[in-house]
TORZA-243326 format. One record per residue (C-alpha): y negated, x negated, z negated. Coordinates in steps of 0.5 Angstrom, whole numbers, padded with zeros to 4 digits, always signed. Layout:
BEGIN
YXZ...
end
This chain:
BEGIN
-0052+0009+0035-0045+0012+0034-0041+0005+0034-0034+0008+0037-0031+0009+0044-0027+0016+0046-0021+0013+0050-0016+0019+0050-0020+0024+0054-0022+0019+0059-0015+0014+0062-0021+0011+0068-0025+0009+0061-0017+0006+0059-0015+0003+0065-0021-0001+0067-0020-0004+0059-0013-0006+0061-0015-0009+0067-0021-0013+0063-0017-0015+0058-0011-0018+0062-0016-0023+0065-0017-0026+0057-0011-0030+0053-0012-0028+0046-0010-0032+0040-0003-0031+0037-0002-0026+0031-0005-0027+0027-0009-0034+0030-0010-0037+0024-0003-0038+0022+0002-0035+0028+0009-0035+0023+0005-0033+0017+0012-0031+0014+0015-0038+0014+0009-0041+0011+0005-0040+0005+0000-0035+0005-0008-0038+0004-0011-0038-0003-0017-0036+0001-0021-0028+0001-0020-0026+0006-0013-0029+0005-0012-0028+0014-0017-0029+0020-0017-0023+0025-0018-0027+0031-0013-0024+0036-0016-0016+0034-0023-0019+0035-0022-0023+0041-0020-0016+0044-0026-0012+0043-0031-0017+0044-0028-0018+0052-0028-0011+0051-0036-0011+0050-0034-0009+0042-0036-0014+0039-0041-0010+0034-0036-0006+0032-0033-0012+0029-0040-0014+0025-0041-0007+0023-0034-0006+0020-0035-0012+0016-0042-0011+0014-0038-0004+0011-0033-0009+0007-0039-0012+0004-0042-0007+0002-0036-0002-0001-0031-0006-0002-0033-0013-0004-0029-0015-0010-0022-0013-0008-0016-0017-0004-0019-0018+0002-0012-0019+0006-0014-0019+0013-0021-0018+0015-0021-0015+0021-0018-0010+0022-0019-0009+0015-0013-0009+0010-0015-0009+0003-0011-0009-0003-0014-0008-0010-0013-0013-0016-0008-0011-0021-0014-0009-0027-0017-0005-0022-0010-0001-0021-0009+0000-0028-0015+0002-0031-0013+0010-0030-0010+0015-0027-0015+0016-0021-0017+0009-0018-0025+0008-0016-0027+0009-0010-0029+0003-0009-0022-0001-0011-0018+0004-0007-0014-0001-0002-0016-0001+0005-0011-0001+0011-0015+0000+0017-0012+0000+0024-0018-0002+0028-0026-0002+0026-0030+0002+0022-0033+0007+0026-0041+0009+0025-0042+0017+0026-0047+0021+0025-0045+0026+0020-0050+0032+0022-0047+0031+0030-0040+0030+0028-0036+0036+0031-0028+0037+0030-0025+0039+0037-0018+0043+0035-0014+0045+0041-0007+0044+0045-0003+0050+0043-0007+0054+0039-0009+0061+0040-0016+0059+0040-0019+0052+0042-0025+0051+0037-0030+0046+0035-0033+0045+0029-0039+0042+0025-0037+0039+0019-0043+0044+0016-0039+0049+0018-0032+0046+0015-0036+0045+0009-0039+0052+0008-0034+0056+0003-0035+0064+0006-0032+0061+0012-0026+0057+0009-0024+0057+0002-0025+0050-0001-0020+0045-0004-0018+0040-0010-0012+0036-0010-0010+0029-0013-0005+0025-0009-0004+0018-0009-0004+0014-0002+0001+0009-0001+0002+0004+0004+0009+0004+0007+0008-0004+0007+0007-0004-0001+0011-0010-0004+0012-0013+0003+0011-0020+0000+0018-0019-0003+0022-0018+0003+0018-0023+0007+0020-0028+0002+0027-0027+0002+0028-0025+0009+0023-0025+0014+0022-0019+0019+0018-0016+0025+0011-0020+0025+0008-0013+0030+0002-0015+0035-0003-0013+0029+0001-0016+0023+0006-0013+0018+0001-0015+0012+0003-0019+0007+0002-0014+0002+0004-0014-0006+0003-0008-0011-0004-0006-0010-0003-0003-0003-0003+0004-0006-0008+0009-0010-0010+0015-0013-0016+0020-0012-0019+0027-0012-0019+0030-0005-0024+0036-0004-0024+0039+0002-0021+0044+0007-0013+0047+0008-0012+0045+0015-0007+0051+0015-0013+0055+0013-0017+0052+0019-0012+0053+0024-0011+0060+0022-0018+0061+0021-0022+0058+0026-0016+0058+0031-0013+0064+0030-0006+0061+0029-0002+0057+0033+0002+0059+0039+0010+0059+0038+0011+0053+0041+0007+0049+0037+0012+0044+0032+0007+0039+0030+0000+0037+0029-0004+0030+0033-0010+0028+0029-0014+0023+0033-0018+0018+0030-0025+0015+0032-0022+0008+0031-0020+0004+0037-0013+0001+0036-0009-0004+0042-0002-0004+0043+0002-0009+0048-0005-0010+0052-0007-0003+0053-0012+0001+0048-0012+0008+0045-0016+0012+0040-0012+0012+0032-0007+0017+0033-0001+0021+0029+0001+0026+0027+0005+0030+0022+0011+0037+0024+0007+0043+0023+0012+0046+0017+0008+0039+0013+0002+0043+0014+0004+0050+0012+0008+0047+0006+0007+0050-0001+0000+0054+0001-0003+0048+0005-0005+0044+0000+0000+0038+0003-0005+0037+0009-0013+0037+0007-0019+0036+0012-0023+0031+0006-0029+0030+0005-0030+0029-0002-0026+0023-0006-0027+0023-0013-0033+0027-0013-0037+0023-0009-0037+0023-0001-0033+0020+0003-0034+0012+0003-0035+0010+0010-0029+0005+0011-0025+0011+0008-0026+0016+0013-0034+0019+0014-0035+0024+0015-0028+0027+0015-0021+0025+0015-0014+0027+0013-0010+0027+0007-0003+0029+0008+0000+0028+0000+0007+0025-0001+0006+0022+0007+0006+0014+0009-0002+0013+0009-0002+0012+0016-0001+0019+0017-0008+0021+0013-0012+0019+0019-0019+0017+0018-0025+0019+0021-0021+0025+0025-0025+0027+0031-0020+0032+0035-0013+0035+0032-0008+0038+0038-0003+0042+0037+0003+0040+0040+0011+0041+0042+0013+0035+0041+0010+0028+0036+0005+0025+0038+0006+0020+0044+0001+0015+0041+0004+0008+0039+0003+0009+0031+0007+0014+0031+0012+0012+0036+0013+0005+0036+0011+0004+0029+0012+0005+0022+0020+0005+0024+0026+0004+0019+0031+0000+0022+0039-0001+0020+0041-0008+0017+0044-0010+0023+0038-0008+0027+0032-0014+0028+0029-0018+0034+0036-0018+0038+0036-0011+0039+0031-0007+0036+0028+0000+0040+0023+0005+0039+0028+0009+0040+0033+0006+0035+0029+0006+0028+0028+0013+0025+0020+0015+0024+0018+0014+0017+0015+0020+0014+0016+0023+0006+0016+0016+0002+0022+0015-0003+0021+0014-0011+0018+0006-0012+0015+0004-0018+0012-0004-0019+0011-0008-0026+0003-0010-0026+0002-0013-0033+0005-0018-0034+0005-0022-0028+0010-0027-0025+0011-0033-0028+0007-0031-0034+0007-0034-0041+0009-0029-0046+0008-0031-0053+0011-0025-0057+0014-0022-0063+0020-0019-0061+0017-0014-0055+0013-0015-0050+0008-0009-0047+0009-0008-0040+0006-0004-0036+0005-0001-0029+0006+0005-0023+0012+0009-0022+0011+0014-0016+0015+0019-0011+0013+0022-0004+0015+0029-0001+0013+0033-0007+0017+0030-0012+0014+0027-0018+0016+0022-0024+0021+0023-0028+0023+0018-0031+0021+0010-0032+0027+0005-0034+0025-0003-0036+0030-0008-0037+0029-0015-0040+0035-0017-0036+0036-0017-0029+0038-0010-0029+0044-0010-0036+0040-0006-0040+0035-0001-0039+0029+0002-0044+0027+0009-0043+0018+0009-0043+0016+0014-0047+0013+0021-0044+0007+0020-0048+0006+0013-0045+0005+0016-0039+0000+0019-0035+0000+0027-0034+0005+0029-0028+0003+0031-0021+0006+0034-0015+0002+0028-0011+0001+0023-0015+0004+0017-0019+0005+0016-0026+0002+0010-0030+0006+0008-0035+0007+0003-0042+0013+0000-0046+0014-0004-0052+0020-0007-0048+0024-0011-0054+0026-0018-0051+0031-0023-0056+0031-0028-0051+0027-0034-0050+0026-0039-0044+0025-0036-0036+0027-0027-0036+0027-0022-0031+0024-0016-0032+0026-0011-0027+0023-0003-0027+0026+0003-0023+0024+0010-0023+0027+0018-0023+0025+0022-0019+0025+0030-0020+0030+0031-0015+0034+0025-0019+0032+0020-0013+0032+0013-0016+0031+0005-0013+0036+0000-0009+0038-0005-0014+0036-0011-0010+0031-0012-0004+0037-0014+0000+0039-0007+0000+0033-0004+0002+0032-0010+0008+0029-0007+0015+0026-0011+0021+0019-0008+0020+0019-0010+0012+0017-0002+0011+0019+0001+0004+0020-0005+0000+0023+0001-0005+0028-0004-0009+0027-0004-0017+0021-0009-0018+0023-0016-0021+0019-0021-0024+0021-0027-0028+0017-0029-0034+0017-0034-0039+0019-0031-0046+0017-0035-0053+0019-0031-0059+0015-0032-0064+0021-0028-0068+0025-0034-0069+0024-0040-0074+0025-0047-0069+0020-0043-0064+0015-0042-0071+0015-0049-0073+0013-0052-0066+0007-0047-0065+0006-0050-0071+0007-0058-0070+0003-0056-0063-0003-0054-0067-0003-0060-0072-0004-0064-0066-0009-0059-0063-0006-0057-0057-0007-0048-0058-0003-0047-0051+0004-0047-0047+0000-0047-0041+0002-0050-0036+0009-0050-0037+0011-0055-0034+0006-0061-0037+0011-0065-0042+0008-0065-0050+0004-0071-0051+0007-0073-0058+0015-0074-0061+0019-0068-0061+0022-0070-0067+0022-0075-0072+0028-0081-0072+0030-0078-0078+0032-0071-0076+0034-0073-0070+0039-0078-0073+0041-0073-0078+0043-0067-0073+0047-0072-0068+0050-0075-0074+0052-0068-0077+0055-0065-0069+0057-0071-0066+0058-0072-0058+0065-0075-0059+0072-0072-0063+0072-0076-0070+0080-0076-0069
end
């Protein structure tokens, strides 16, 4: 059974769906926490429940898509953070993220905008039309035939433009969006080797090229999307110059991910992989490609993924006064240690994380600060994964730390174009809460065993059978010093002047 609906070719179908939706009253987005940015998030997994989107599907008789999507999640993504159950948003856990340069398919993050379609690969066709010299329909077998189209493999990091959004939410809440602007942490990013064919070469070989008026390529997916009471297929676009860049390797029609067929939730049987751009442009379950004179009019392209100025918000935001986000800026994150972790060390702390830059730039340098950004230490090149034009670098540094107590670690990266990151979250805040590109900051509690006083305290704790400082706020069950030592110290250094 084909569990998806083609909307864009049938305006009468869209009109009927629109009229049906108007007869229903739907939950607030997200229904479980209407003001999710202004209250603590649940500690459940799934974190948020997509009641509204489920109700949309049920109103149109598409409830089986909801069920099929969740079954797919449980089969392919059971061990990651289920940030939103439907449409599915799943974040990679910290230990999974740092396992290696390539992210295992089962751990790679997912940001879906609709339900997972169930497409029969044997019956699949990709339709290419619009401002091409020869409209075509291609089967998957034809695309995979190397005698027809030369095949390519590219290592690509895909990053959601909402990565680290939780930092903006925590300081300055913003637009919740009709779906939700999901409260992503540092795990909305992943890297894989994708295998497929260059869209540039498919257009040239199969379509005899594009017409002179063509300036953009629109990608239409099989997933159903809702916006302001209307129904759509997912649709986005990229400029023709992106498709043609660097021999065509930056826009791939891919059917393999890390040497295996695309997982269903990642776009099986065929998806776009747009290197260096926000993940939203890498359309999954692509069914049609249109050559256009202007960008796609789909709401995901024209009404979302917009970057507003600091003075723009609920009081004045319009679709036309935010610019469309395409290439990702340089960004980085500390993955270990974790926020508010107690770290016992002897003068250095091992810090690990990722750094990435889009637009064909690569990471040249990563710097980490132990004091909130005053002093910076550079990660050695031997402690970073190899460079790629379109992928991240994982890094490790043994960071000198002398101070004890609460300290703030932060990281910034520099790319091949000498770009670096804004210093503070406020510098990059925007109403839609996209692209948290500021230096990533975490607070940890430092316990430095190179200090004699600290070593004595640890020894005293062990005498009392206490092996850990966890939890930090629990008082010790013994006196911190005896009366004799206390009196010796305060008499040697009296509080009041003696004359």
